[in-house]
C-alpha positions as CSV (number, residue, x, y, z in Angstrom):
1,M,59.2,96.7,186.1
2,N,59.4,96.4,182.3
3,E,61.4,99.2,181.4
4,D,61.5,99.9,176.9
5,V,64.6,100.7,175.7
6,S,65.2,101.7,172.3
7,A,68.0,102.3,170.1
8,S,68.6,105.6,167.8
9,F,67.6,105.9,164.3
10,I,71.1,105.9,163.9
11,D,71.6,102.8,165.0
12,K,68.6,101.1,164.0
13,T,70.3,102.1,160.1
14,D,72.5,99.8,159.1
15,W,73.7,101.6,156.2
16,R,75.9,98.0,155.2
17,I,72.7,97.4,153.7
18,T,72.9,100.1,150.8
19,L,76.0,99.3,150.7
20,H,75.8,95.8,149.7
21,R,72.8,96.8,146.9
22,K,75.0,99.6,145.4
23,L,78.1,97.2,145.3
24,E,76.0,94.1,143.9
25,A,74.0,96.7,141.2
26,C,77.6,97.6,140.0
27,V,78.9,94.3,139.9
28,D,75.7,93.3,137.9
29,A,75.6,96.7,135.1
30,E,79.2,95.4,134.6
31,G,80.0,96.0,130.6
32,T,76.3,98.1,130.1
33,R,76.0,101.0,129.5
34,Y,73.5,101.7,132.6
35,Y,77.3,101.1,134.9
36,K,78.5,104.3,135.1
37,N,75.5,105.8,136.5
38,R,75.3,103.2,139.5
39,V,78.5,103.6,139.9
40,K,77.5,107.6,140.5
41,S,74.5,105.8,142.7
42,L,77.5,103.9,144.6
43,I,79.3,107.4,145.5
44,S,76.4,109.1,146.4
45,A,75.7,106.0,149.5
46,Y,79.5,105.4,150.0
47,S,80.6,109.4,150.5
48,A,79.3,109.9,154.4
49,H,81.8,111.3,156.9
50,Y,82.1,108.1,158.9
51,P,83.5,107.9,162.6
52,G,86.8,109.0,162.8
53,W,87.5,108.4,158.9
54,D,86.0,111.2,156.2
55,A,84.9,108.5,153.3
56,K,83.5,111.5,151.3
57,T,86.5,114.0,151.9
58,E,89.4,110.4,150.6
59,L,86.8,109.6,148.0
60,D,86.6,113.5,146.5
61,Q,90.4,113.5,146.5
62,F,90.4,110.4,145.0
63,I,87.9,111.4,141.5
64,K,90.1,113.9,141.7
65,I,93.5,112.4,140.7
66,K,92.1,110.3,138.8
67,E,90.2,112.5,136.8
68,I,93.0,114.0,135.6
69,E,95.0,110.8,134.9
70,Y,92.2,109.9,132.6
71,N,92.3,113.4,131.1
72,N,96.0,113.7,130.7
73,T,95.4,109.8,129.3
74,L,92.9,111.2,126.0
75,D,94.8,114.1,125.6
76,E,97.8,112.1,124.4
77,W,96.0,109.4,123.0
78,L,94.0,112.1,121.0
79,E,97.3,114.1,119.8
80,E,99.0,111.1,119.1
81,N,96.1,109.6,117.4
82,Q,94.5,112.7,115.3
83,S,93.8,111.5,111.9
84,K,91.4,108.7,113.2
85,G,87.9,108.5,112.9
86,K,85.7,111.1,114.9
87,W,84.1,107.1,115.6
88,H,87.2,105.4,116.7
89,K,87.6,108.2,118.6
90,Y,84.1,108.2,120.6
91,H,84.9,105.0,121.4
92,F,88.2,105.0,122.9
93,E,86.9,107.8,125.3
94,K,83.6,105.9,125.9
95,H,86.4,102.8,127.3
96,L,88.2,105.6,128.6
97,E,85.6,107.1,130.7
98,Y,84.1,103.0,131.8
99,M,87.5,102.6,132.6
100,F,87.6,105.2,135.0
101,H,84.5,105.0,136.3
102,H,85.0,100.4,137.3
103,E,88.7,102.6,139.3
104,I,86.5,104.1,141.2
105,F,84.3,101.1,141.9
106,E,86.9,99.1,142.9
107,H,88.9,101.9,145.0
108,I,84.7,101.9,147.2
109,K,84.6,98.4,147.2
110,N,88.5,97.5,148.5
111,N,88.4,100.9,151.2
112,C,84.9,99.4,152.2
113,A,86.8,95.6,152.6
114,K,89.4,97.2,154.3
115,K,87.1,99.4,156.3
116,R,84.9,96.4,156.9
117,M,82.1,97.4,156.5
118,L,81.1,94.4,154.3
119,L,80.1,92.0,157.1
120,W,76.9,91.9,157.8
121,G,75.4,90.8,161.4
122,S,74.2,93.6,163.5
123,K,74.6,93.6,167.0
124,P,71.9,93.0,169.7
125,I,69.7,96.1,170.7
126,P,68.0,95.8,173.4
127,G,63.9,95.9,173.4
128,G,62.5,97.1,170.1
129,T,62.5,94.8,167.3
130,Q,64.5,94.0,164.1
131,M,64.0,95.3,160.9
132,T,63.0,92.8,158.0
133,Y,63.4,92.9,154.4
134,S,62.0,93.2,151.9
135,E,62.3,94.3,148.0
């Protein structure tokens, strides 16, 4: 008897590949003007309600805390450096923005490692065929 067994769409979709690509894109863009957008893309790919873990809510809370922290840092610095030129203020603000996004990237990377989402491999699914990756 030839019984054709197929897995659901969710079983065949491996988000780890997407997370790997987004994390690699962030690493490749470190120090460039594209870094902020790459981190935003990583946030979008990472934010989901996984079984037993609400990554979206956890990340949103982390981002809110960091936004408050960095806004306070900027406000304090601007208060102490009122006589600085606008370009100096602009560059300091850009530096803080870069550091803010870098902390988000590190948080996501470390959470993925803790949750073992960065491990390659897949469990065999009876029937069906392995989808190939092509870029």
